[in-house]
C-alpha positions, 0 to 999 in steps of 0.5 A, a space after each residue: 616645783 616637785 622636781 626641785 623638791 625631789 632634787 633637794 631631797 636627793 642632795 640632802 640624802 647624799 649629804 646625810 649618807 656622806 656624813 654617816 660614812 665619815 662618822 663610821 670606822 670604814 674610811 679610817 680602816 681603809 686608810 689603815 689597811 692602805 698604810 700596811 699594804 705591801 708595796 714591792 718592786 714587782 712589775 705592774 700593768 702601769 709602772 708605779 714609781 717607788 716614791 709614789 707607792 711609798 707616798 701613798 702607803 705612808 701618807 695613808 696613816 696621816 689620812 687615817 688619823 684625820 678621818 679618825 678625828 672626824 669619826 670620833 671628834 670628841 676623842 672618846 676612847 675605851 680603855 683596854 689592856 690589849 692597846 695598853 700593851 701595844 702602846 707600851 711596846 711602841 713607846 719602848 721601841 721609840 726609845 730604843 730606835 733613837 739609838 739605832 745605827 740606822 737612826 732615821 729609818 728606825 725612828 721613823 718606823 717607831 713613830 709610825 707604830 705610835 701613830 698607828 696605835 693612836 688611830 686604833 685608840 680612836 676606834 675603840 668606841 666601835 669595839 664590841 658592837 653587835 654589827 661587827 664594824 671593824 670585821 666588816 671593814 677588814 673584809 671589805 678591804 680584803 675583797 677589794 685587794 683580792 679583786 684587784 689581784 684577780 683583775 690584774 691576772 686576767 688583764 696582764 697575766 705575764 706581770 701577775 705571774 712574773 714571780 716564779 710563776 706565783 700570783 702577785 698583784 699586777 695593778 698594785 705590786 703585792 708579793 705572792 706571800 701577801 696575796 696569799 695572806 689576804 686571800 686566806 684570811 678572806 676565805 676563812 672569815 667568809 667561811 666562818 661567817 657563812 657557818 654562823 649565818 652572818 653572810 648570804 650564800 651567794 656572796 659567800 660562794 663568790 668570795 670563796 671562789 675568788 679568794 680560793 683561786 687567788 690562794 691556789 695561784 700564789 703557791 704559798 704553803 704558810 697561808 694554806 696551813 695557817 688557814 686550815 688550822 684556823 678553820 679547824 679551830 674555829 669550826 670546832 668552837 661552833 661544832 655543837 651549836 651549828 648544824 651547818 658546820 657538822 654538815 660541811 665537815 662531813 662533806 669536806 671529809 668526803 671531798 678530801 678523801 676523793 682529792 687524796 685518792 685521784 689528785 695526790 700527785 698534783 697536790 704534792 707537786 703544788 706543795 713542793 713548788 719544784 723545790 728539792 728536799 734540802 730546800 724544803 727542809 730548810 724552809 726555803 733557806 729561812 733556817 740559815 738566817 735563823 741560826 745566825 740570829 740565834 748565835 748573835 752575841 750582843 750587850 745585855 741591854 740590847 738582849 732585853 730591849 732590842 736594837 730598834 725597829 728594822 726592815 725585818 732583815 738580817 745581813 741583807 736577808 729577810 728574817 721571815 719569822 715574827 719571833 726572831 724579828 721581834 727578838 732582834 728589834 725589841 728583845 725579850 721585852 718585845 717577845 713578852 709583849 707579843 706573847 701576852 697579847 696572844 695569851 690575852 686574846 686566847 683567854 678572852 676567846 676561851 671564856 667568851 660565850 659560844 657563837 660567831 664572835 668567838 669563832 671569828 676571833 679564834 680564827 684570827 688569833 690562830 692564823 696569826 700564831 701559825 703564820 708568825 712562825 715564817 712571817 713577820 708583823 706582830 711587833 709592828 704596824 702590819 695586816 697581822 696587827 690589824 687582824 689581832 685588833 679585829 679579834 680583840 674588838 669582837 671579844 670585848 663587852 659591848 658599851 651598853 653591857 658595860 654601863 649595866 
């Protein structure tokens, strides 16, 4: 009888745990992250057909919406200016995309953005929580992705380093630039959390080693620069109140001096990536595309509202600049919305009380600003948009504080 009772208790506990998990934002966030997870044509350990890969990533948005309704069955939302501006951007993008010459693709992207933002609205009850649920969910997703990349590098190094010797996903085809993005954000968030005592030392050490190895293996300068600048900004906001930040800064100065003295040639070789001076000065050919976009002549209505959401390319070449891509797709209106989103978050961070919330938010926002120069994503459903949402969720007042 006692054995049956014990088994029954375990079943009840498992059901309660499953119910609690479905009522949390973690499954929703995992589905959202999967929706924006990069899928490229790079070789993998087990070949994944493009149709299957796109079905998984695009279908994850429908799953995210259903999970959001399970987590928030009454559809409770907390109004905030950040999501209002994003909603305006998505609605205008849909209105313009309907008239795009590539009607199906452009309209699909706009509808996807609207669905993506709808799920974010359903997650607003978890904004401002003391346990950082959205940040924890984001870090969990990043750890899973980096673990798969590192496992792929060990199991099949040939596929993992098939892209010009740079680390990419070999279990799921993630290009090196995106691997670097995920690794840099994970490394930076973990470092800031460790500064503020938000993560245990052993967990932080393992995460820093894994994400650092992945970042170095990708040979991506944008992610490294964005992470460095963002960590400096976040660390500066914690410098006065956290002795661990001051000690770590002193240690990094010493390590940096030693590295610059003894390993300078190796560091320079890593940064140049075998490129010529001309290639580096043109940002690996990006400036040629940028010049063509800046010289583009189009009707004033397209200049104001853009021509509709695209695949972020121009004449078959990647744009690789958020601001020029937004200008092309959503015009000056999209640029104004993007700038307003960043300015709002900066204002909220600057006026927020010192602490871990402010530091993490500053890291996220600064990273997106620096990376937006040579990366796209702030005007569409992307990992960058998820990071801005995490930052916004950390800076709003807690629900109980609002009721007071």
